[in-house]
C-alpha positions in Angstrom: 0.0 0.0 0.0 1.5 3.4 -1.0 2.3 6.0 1.6 -0.5 8.6 1.9 0.3 12.0 0.6 0.4 15.0 2.9 -2.8 16.2 1.3 -4.5 12.9 2.1 -3.2 13.0 5.7 -4.5 16.6 6.2 -7.9 15.7 4.8 -7.9 12.8 7.3 -6.9 15.1 10.1 -9.7 17.5 9.2 -12.2 14.6 9.6 -11.0 14.2 13.3 -11.5 17.8 14.2 -14.6 18.5 16.2 -17.2 21.1 15.3 -15.8 23.6 17.8 -12.3 23.4 16.3 -13.6 23.7 12.8 -15.6 26.8 13.8 -12.4 28.3 15.4 -10.5 27.7 12.2 -13.1 29.6 10.2 -13.0 32.4 12.7 -9.2 32.4 12.5 -9.5 32.7 8.7 -11.5 35.8 9.1 -8.8 37.3 11.3 -6.2 36.4 8.6 -8.3 38.2 6.0 -8.5 41.2 8.3 -4.7 41.0 8.7 -4.2 40.9 4.9 -6.5 44.0 4.5 -4.6 45.9 7.2 -1.3 45.1 5.4 -2.7 46.4 2.2 -3.9 49.6 4.0 -0.5 50.2 5.6 1.4 49.6 2.3 -1.0 51.9 0.4 -0.6 54.6 3.2 3.2 54.8 2.5 2.6 56.4 -0.9 1.0 59.7 0.3 3.4 59.7 3.3 6.5 59.6 1.2 4.9 62.0 -1.4 4.2 64.6 1.2 7.8 64.3 2.5 9.4 64.5 -1.0 7.0 66.9 -2.8 4.1 68.3 -0.8 3.2 70.8 -3.5 2.9 68.1 -6.1 0.6 66.1 -3.7 -1.5 69.2 -2.9 -2.1 69.7 -6.6 -3.6 66.2 -7.1 -7.3 66.5 -7.9 -8.4 64.1 -5.2 -6.5 66.2 -2.5 -7.9 69.4 -3.9 -11.5 67.9 -3.7 -11.3 66.5 -0.1 -8.6 68.7 1.5 -10.8 71.7 2.2 -13.7 69.5 3.4 -11.3 68.1 6.0 -10.0 71.5 7.1 -6.7 71.4 5.2 -6.0 74.7 3.5 -2.4 74.3 2.2 0.3 71.8 1.3 2.1 72.3 4.6 -1.0 71.2 6.5 -0.9 67.8 4.8 2.1 66.5 6.7 0.5 65.9 10.1 -2.8 64.1 9.1 -1.0 61.9 6.5 1.7 61.1 9.0 -0.9 60.1 11.6 -2.8 58.1 9.0 0.3 56.2 8.0 1.2 55.6 11.7 -2.3 54.3 12.5 -2.3 52.0 9.5 1.1 50.6 10.4 0.1 50.1 14.1 -3.2 48.5 13.1 -1.4 46.1 10.7 1.2 45.1 13.3 -1.5 44.6 16.0 -3.6 42.3 13.9 -0.5 40.5 12.8 0.4 39.9 16.4 -3.1 38.7 17.2 -3.0 36.3 14.2 0.3 34.9 15.4 -1.1 34.4 19.0 -4.3 32.8 17.7 -2.3 30.5 15.4 -0.2 29.2 18.2 -3.1 28.8 20.6 -5.3 27.0 18.1 -2.5 24.7 17.0 -1.7 23.8 20.6 -5.4 23.1 21.3 -5.7 20.9 18.3 -2.5 19.1 19.2 -3.9 18.5 22.7 -7.1 17.1 21.2 -5.1 14.7 19.0 -2.8 13.6 21.8 -5.7 12.9 24.2 -7.7 11.1 21.5 -4.8 9.0 20.5 -4.1 8.0 24.1 -7.8 7.3 24.7 -8.1 5.0 21.6 -4.9 3.2 22.6 -6.2 2.4 26.0 -9.3 0.8 24.6 -7.4 -1.5 22.3 -7.7 -5.3 23.0 -5.0 -6.9 25.1 -3.8 -8.9 22.1 -3.0 -5.7 20.3 -0.9 -4.4 23.2 1.0 -7.7 23.3 2.0 -7.3 19.7 3.2 -3.7 20.0 6.5 -2.2 20.8 6.0 0.1 23.8 8.8 2.5 22.8 7.2 3.1 19.4 3.8 3.7 21.0 5.2 6.2 23.5 7.1 8.0 20.7 3.9 8.3 18.6 1.7 9.6 21.4 4.2 12.0 22.9 7.0 13.1 20.5 5.1 12.6 17.2 2.1 14.6 18.4 4.4 17.4 19.6 6.1 17.4 16.1 2.6 17.4 14.4 1.7 20.5 16.6 5.0 22.3 16.1 6.0 21.2 12.6 2.6 20.7 10.9 -0.3 22.5 12.5 1.4 25.8 13.5 3.5 26.1 10.3 0.5 25.4 8.1 -1.6 28.0 9.9 1.3 30.4 9.4 1.5 29.3 5.8 -2.2 30.2 5.3 -2.0 33.6 7.0 1.3 34.5 5.3 0.0 33.3 2.0 -3.0 35.6 2.2 -0.9 38.5 3.2 1.7 37.8 0.5 -1.1 37.6 -2.1 -2.5 40.9 -0.9 0.9 42.6 -1.0 1.6 41.3 -4.5 -1.8 42.7 -5.7 -1.0 46.1 -4.1 2.5 46.2 -5.6 1.0 45.4 -9.0 -1.4 48.3 -8.7 1.5 50.6 -7.8 3.9 49.5 -10.6 2.9 46.3 -12.4 6.2 46.0 -14.3 8.6 46.0 -11.4 6.2 44.1 -9.1 5.8 41.4 -11.7 9.5 41.0 -12.2 10.1 40.9 -8.4 7.2 38.4 -7.9 8.6 36.1 -10.7 12.1 36.1 -9.1 10.6 35.2 -5.7 8.3 32.5 -7.1 11.1 30.9 -9.2 13.5 30.8 -6.2 11.0 29.1 -4.0 9.7 26.8 -6.7 13.3 25.6 -7.3 13.7 25.2 -3.5 10.6 23.1 -3.2 11.5 20.9 -6.2 15.0 20.3 -4.8 14.0 19.8 -1.2 11.0 17.5 -1.5 12.8 14.2 -1.7 15.4 15.1 1.0 12.6 16.2 3.4 10.8 12.9 3.0 13.9 11.0 3.7 14.7 13.2 6.8 11.1 12.7 8.0 11.5 8.9 8.0 14.9 9.1 9.7 13.5 11.4 12.5 10.6 9.0 13.3 12.8 5.9 13.3 15.6 7.4 15.3 13.3 9.0 17.8 11.8 5.5 18.5 15.2 4.0 18.9 16.2 6.8 21.3 13.2 6.1 23.5 13.7 2.4 23.3 17.4 2.8 24.5 16.2 5.1 27.3 13.6 2.6 28.5 16.0 -0.4 28.3 18.9 1.4 30.1 16.9 3.0 32.9 14.5 0.0 33.2 17.5 -2.3 33.9 19.5 0.2 35.9 20.3 -2.4 38.6 22.0 -4.7 36.1 23.6 -1.8 34.3 25.3 -0.7 37.5 26.2 -4.2 38.6 27.7 -5.3 35.3 29.1 -1.9 34.2 27.0 -1.7 31.1 26.9 2.1 31.1 29.2 2.3 28.1 27.1 -0.1 26.1 23.9 1.9 26.6 25.7 5.2 26.2 27.0 4.1 22.8 23.6 2.9 21.7 22.1 6.2 22.8 24.7 8.2 20.9 24.2 6.1 17.8 20.5 7.2 17.8 20.8 10.7 19.2 23.6 12.1 16.9 22.0 11.2 13.6 18.6 12.4 15.0 20.0 15.8 15.8 21.8 15.9 12.4 18.6 15.1 10.6 16.7 17.8 12.5 19.4 20.3 11.7 19.3 19.4 8.0 15.5 19.7 8.0 15.8 23.2 9.6 18.4 24.2 7.0 16.2 23.0 4.1 13.3 25.0 5.4 15.2 28.3 5.9 18.0 28.6 3.2 15.9 30.3 0.4 15.6 33.4 2.5 19.4 33.8 2.5 19.4 33.5 -1.3 16.6 36.0 -1.8 17.8 38.7 0.6 20.8 39.8 -1.5 18.8 39.3 -4.7 16.0 41.5 -3.3 18.5 44.3 -2.5 19.8 44.1 -6.0 16.2 44.2 -7.4 15.4 47.3 -5.4 18.6 49.0 -6.6 17.7 48.2 -10.2 14.1 49.4 -9.6 15.4 52.6 -8.1 17.7 53.3 -11.0 14.9 52.7 -13.6 12.4 54.9 -11.7 14.7 57.8 -11.1 15.9 57.7 -14.7 12.4 57.8 -16.0 10.5 60.0 -13.5 13.1 62.0 -11.5 13.8 61.7 -7.8 10.8 63.6 -6.4 8.3 61.4 -8.4 10.2 58.2 -8.1 10.8 58.4 -4.3 7.2 57.5 -3.2 7.0 54.7 -5.6 10.4 53.3 -4.8 9.7 53.6 -1.0 6.4 51.8 -1.4 8.0 49.0 -3.5 10.9 48.7 -1.1 8.5 48.5 1.9 6.3 46.0 0.0 9.3 43.8 -0.9 10.5 44.0 2.7 7.2 42.7 3.9 6.7 40.3 1.1 9.9 38.3 1.4 9.3 37.2 5.1 5.7 36.2 4.1 7.0 34.2 1.2 9.6 32.6 3.5 6.9 31.6 6.0 4.9 30.0 3.2 7.9 28.0 2.2 8.8 27.1 5.8 5.3 25.9 6.4 5.4 23.7 3.4 8.9 22.4 4.2 8.3 21.7 7.9 5.0 19.9 7.2 6.8 17.8 4.6 9.5 17.0 7.1 7.0 15.9 9.7 4.7 13.9 7.3 5.7 10.6 8.8 5.0 11.8 12.3 1.5 12.9 11.1 1.0 9.5 9.5 2.0 7.8 12.8 -0.5 9.9 14.7 -3.2 9.2 12.1 -2.7 5.5 12.6 -3.4 5.9 16.3 -6.5 8.0 15.6 -7.7 5.3 13.2 -7.8 2.7 16.0 -11.3 1.4 16.4 -13.3 2.2 19.6 -15.7 -0.2 21.2 -19.3 0.7 20.9 -19.6 1.4 24.7 -16.3 3.2 25.1 -18.1 6.3 26.5 -19.1 4.3 29.6 -16.6 4.8 32.4 -17.9 2.1 34.7 -19.6 -1.2 34.0 -21.9 -3.0 36.4 -20.1 -6.2 37.3 -21.6 -9.4 36.1 -22.8 -11.7 38.9 -21.4 -15.2 38.6 -24.1 -17.8 39.4 -23.6 -20.7 37.1 -19.8 -21.1 36.9 -17.3 -20.8 34.0 -16.7 -23.4 31.3 -14.0 -23.6 28.7 -15.2 -25.8 25.8 -12.6 -27.1 23.4 -10.6 -23.9 23.6 -7.7 -23.5 21.2 -5.4 -20.4 21.2 -2.4 -19.2 19.4 -0.8 -15.7 19.6 -0.4 -15.3 15.9 -1.4 -17.1 12.7 2.2 -18.4 12.1 2.8 -19.3 15.8 2.2 -22.7 17.4 -0.9 -23.4 19.5 -0.5 -22.7 23.2 -3.9 -24.3 24.1 -5.0 -27.4 22.1 -8.6 -28.1 22.9 -8.8 -27.2 26.6 -11.8 -28.3 28.5 -12.2 -26.7 32.0 -15.1 -26.0 34.4 -15.0 -23.8 37.5 -18.0 -23.6 39.7 -19.1 -20.4 41.5 -17.3 -20.1 44.9 -14.6 -22.6 44.1 -10.9 -22.2 45.0 -8.9 -23.5 42.0 -5.2 -24.0 41.8 -3.5 -24.1 38.4 -0.1 -25.8 38.2 2.1 -27.0 35.5 5.6 -26.6 34.0 6.6 -23.4 32.3 5.0 -23.1 28.9 2.1 -25.4 29.8 -0.5 -22.6 29.1 -1.3 -21.5 32.7 -1.0 -17.7 32.2 -2.7 -17.9 28.8 -5.6 -19.8 30.4 -6.0 -17.0 33.0 -5.9 -14.3 30.3 -8.7 -16.2 28.5 -10.7 -16.6 31.7 -10.4 -12.9 32.4 -11.6 -12.0 28.9 -8.3 -10.3 27.9 -7.8 -12.7 25.1 -10.3 -14.4 22.7 -10.0 -18.1 21.8 -8.7 -18.9 18.3 -11.4 -21.7 18.4 -13.8 -23.0 21.0 -16.0 -21.1 23.5 -15.9 -19.6 27.0 -19.2 -19.8 28.8 -20.0 -17.6 31.8 -23.4 -18.5 33.4 -24.0 -20.6 30.3 -23.6 -17.5 28.0 -20.9 -17.1 25.4 -18.5 -14.5 26.8 -17.5 -13.3 23.3 -21.0 -13.2 21.7 -20.8 -10.3 19.2 -24.4 -9.5 19.8 -23.8 -8.8 23.5 -20.5 -6.9 23.7 -21.5 -5.5 27.1 -21.2 -9.0 28.6 -17.4 -9.0 28.3 -17.0 -5.6 30.0 -19.3 -6.6 32.8 -17.3 -9.8 33.2 -14.0 -7.9 33.4 -15.5 -5.6 36.0 -16.2 -8.6 38.2 -12.5 -9.7 38.3 -9.6 -8.6 40.3 -6.1 -9.7 39.1 -2.8 -10.0 41.0 0.0 -10.5 38.5 3.5 -11.9 39.3 5.0 -8.4 38.6 3.1 -5.6 40.2 3.1 -2.2 38.6 3.1 0.6 41.1 2.7 4.3 40.4 4.8 7.1 42.1 1.9 8.0 44.3 0.8 7.2 47.9 0.1 3.7 49.3 -3.6 4.6 49.4 -3.7 5.6 45.7 -1.8 2.5 44.7 -4.2 0.2 46.6 -7.3 2.0 45.2 -5.7 2.0 41.8 -7.4 4.0 39.1 -9.5 6.2 41.5 -9.1 9.9 42.1 -8.0 10.8 45.6 -11.4 12.2 46.6 -13.2 9.0 45.7 -11.0 6.6 47.7 -12.6 4.7 50.6 -9.8 4.9 53.1 -11.5 2.5 55.5 -11.6 -0.1 52.7 -8.0 0.6 51.9 -7.0 -0.2 55.5 -9.1 -3.4 55.5 -7.5 -4.6 52.2 -4.0 -3.8 53.5 -4.7 -5.8 56.7 -5.9 -8.8 54.7 -2.8 -8.6 52.5 -0.5 -8.5 55.6 1.0 -5.1 54.6 -0.9 -2.7 57.0 1.7 -2.8 59.7 4.5 -1.8 57.3 2.4 1.0 55.8 1.2 2.4 59.1 4.8 2.5 60.4 5.8 4.8 57.4 6.2 8.6 58.3 2.9 9.6 56.6 1.2 6.2 56.8 -1.1 5.5 53.8 -0.2 9.0 52.4 3.5 8.0 52.1 4.8 7.8 48.5 6.0 4.4 47.3 8.5 5.8 44.7 8.5 5.1 40.9 7.6 1.5 40.3 7.8 0.9 44.0 11.6 1.2 43.9 11.8 1.8 47.6 10.0 -1.4 48.5 11.0 -5.0 48.6 9.6 -7.5 46.1 7.4 -9.0 48.8 6.1 -5.6 49.9 5.2 -4.7 46.3 3.4 -8.1 45.9 1.3 -7.5 49.0 0.3 -4.1 47.8 -0.8 -5.8 44.6 -2.9 -8.2 46.6 -4.4 -5.4 48.7 -5.3 -3.7 45.4 -7.2 -6.8 44.3 -9.0 -7.1 47.6 -9.9 -3.4 47.6 -11.9 -3.9 44.5 -14.1 -6.4 46.3 -14.6 -8.4 43.1 -16.4 -11.7 42.8 -13.5 -13.4 41.1 -9.9 -13.2 42.3 -7.2 -14.3 40.0 -3.6 -14.7 41.3 -0.9 -15.3 38.7 2.0 -16.6 40.9 1.1 -13.6 43.2 2.8 -15.0 46.3 6.0 -16.3 44.6 8.0 -13.3 46.0 6.8 -13.8 49.6 8.7 -15.6 52.3 7.1 -18.8 53.6 5.6 -17.3 56.8 4.2 -14.2 55.0 2.8 -16.4 52.2 1.1 -18.6 54.7 -0.4 -15.6 56.5 -1.7 -14.1 53.1 -3.1 -17.5 52.1 -4.9 -17.8 55.4 -6.4 -14.3 54.9 -7.5 -15.3 51.4 -9.0 -18.5 52.8 -10.9 -16.4 55.3 -12.6 -14.4 52.6 -16.3 -15.0 51.7 -17.0 -18.4 50.1 -19.1 -16.5 47.6 -15.8 -15.5 46.0 -14.4 -17.6 43.2 -10.6 -17.8 43.3 -8.2 -19.0 40.6 -4.5 -19.0 41.3 -1.3 -20.1 39.5 1.5 -21.5 41.6 4.7 -23.5 41.1 4.7 -24.8 44.7 2.0 -27.3 45.6 2.0 -26.0 49.2 0.7 -22.7 47.9 -2.5 -24.2 46.5 -3.0 -27.0 49.0 -5.9 -25.0 50.6 -7.7 -24.9 47.2 -10.8 -27.0 46.5 -9.3 -28.4 43.3 -5.9 -28.5 41.7 -5.7 -28.6 37.9 -2.4 -29.6 36.2 -1.9 -28.3 32.7 0.6 -29.8 30.3 1.2 -28.7 26.7 -2.1 -26.8 26.5 -4.3 -29.6 27.9 -5.6 -30.6 31.3 -3.4 -33.5 32.4 -5.1 -34.1 35.8 -7.8 -32.5 37.9 -8.5 -33.5 41.5 -8.6 -32.6 45.2 -5.3 -31.3 46.8 -4.7 -34.6 48.7 -4.9 -36.7 45.5 -2.8 -34.2 43.5 -0.1 -34.0 46.1 0.0 -37.8 46.3 0.3 -37.9 42.6 3.2 -35.5 42.6 5.0 -37.6 45.2 
């Protein structure tokens, strides 16, 4: 499939803008038109101003001045200077003020649209199925949502708005200069147009290449940062600083060079045109003075010089807007891919009423593979869990335990077979709300707990704003998870911060906070994926006793490598190569293991 053009991407971007943003863009266009009119007015005002300075009598003898001068209380040529000077000053100040307003509105609107894109891209990403997240590279995703959206704002939206406003002003200035002296204005306009046309033709391919380089290298940079800082303990122990520093430099140096090259390609025509413009003004001055004399030529020459002085920056901004947007095209394409992610029909619902488990869970002939070219992990699994049961899943590494849990929780969908909850198909396309209600009924404790750099209370009541946290429930969950004593001995108790990813806590303490998080949710189904593996024997026993003391209405499924961890379960199921090898009570299964 060919890469979309910049025009196609911009049309796609327009489709994602809300009604309010589109209305704001139309209002901004009106301000741009007003700015163009003000520039024309200020340029037109320079003619009488220079004329009254160079030859006031000649201006006074003009029929229009003779007709309107007395009506305005002007009786002689000497009295023309003050009102014309004031008119020129007001016109110039008005043009400058509207130009500043346009610049401010451009920046604010580009930032607002960029924020809309970033938030929408993140929202759509959060709603993607778990299988999609498993297949993604997190560094590429982070680069797209953060860096690419910033580039789209700074190198596409803002420059294109400046391109539009500068283009309108440039067109108005050209029209005014043509009215003043069409021959010189036409020659100047052709030179400017030819220089920028040549720059566009020669820069198009390099800018596309630089755009791809910047996106790729930025993703590599973030990946190196994540890997080096994420494994900082091993980096320090093994002295790998040089390795990661080298990898970072190999991504950072060409990224900065590509950025510098893109900046050069977007700015160099101005350096070519400035000396050419001075030469053109000199030639125009010679021609006008030769033909009309100094007194008549001075106003025209001044107006042409002022017009050219304003036209060249506007033409440069038009070119820069084109060049910068071309250089950021791949970033825009990356953001558009995120915005194209489908949303579930009920994505607007923030909370789902948990499904009540009454008739158990059944996996019927479930097959699963992580990709069409990958081997099957589950090969016709049959499994039944009754409401209120405590189930222990055991088996060697790669037997399919964690995959089975992900399927049970509705995070993955079977390649073949069915998952029935209360006798209903969990993935029935005619009832998508069933899957969300089922997920809302589950609390999960993974082997590796993710902790945010917030307080103990916020980590236990994960996902809730501070003002909605039930602190009494937080304390109960912490007590059941055998972590309350440690938290309450901290300087600020439950308001103490845990550090990024819980770096200040031991593995066992992080695990118990994860268990408290699951218990805080008060879900009907608790799922433990080797959740007690990081605990010492006595703490694990205390936690398991607390879990056993929970209501028998709860259904609990846990994975463990140690049989002693699941010996309190009602049933133990052993998986092997994606199938149930054995299923029985703890006593029978322990005897079998012996």
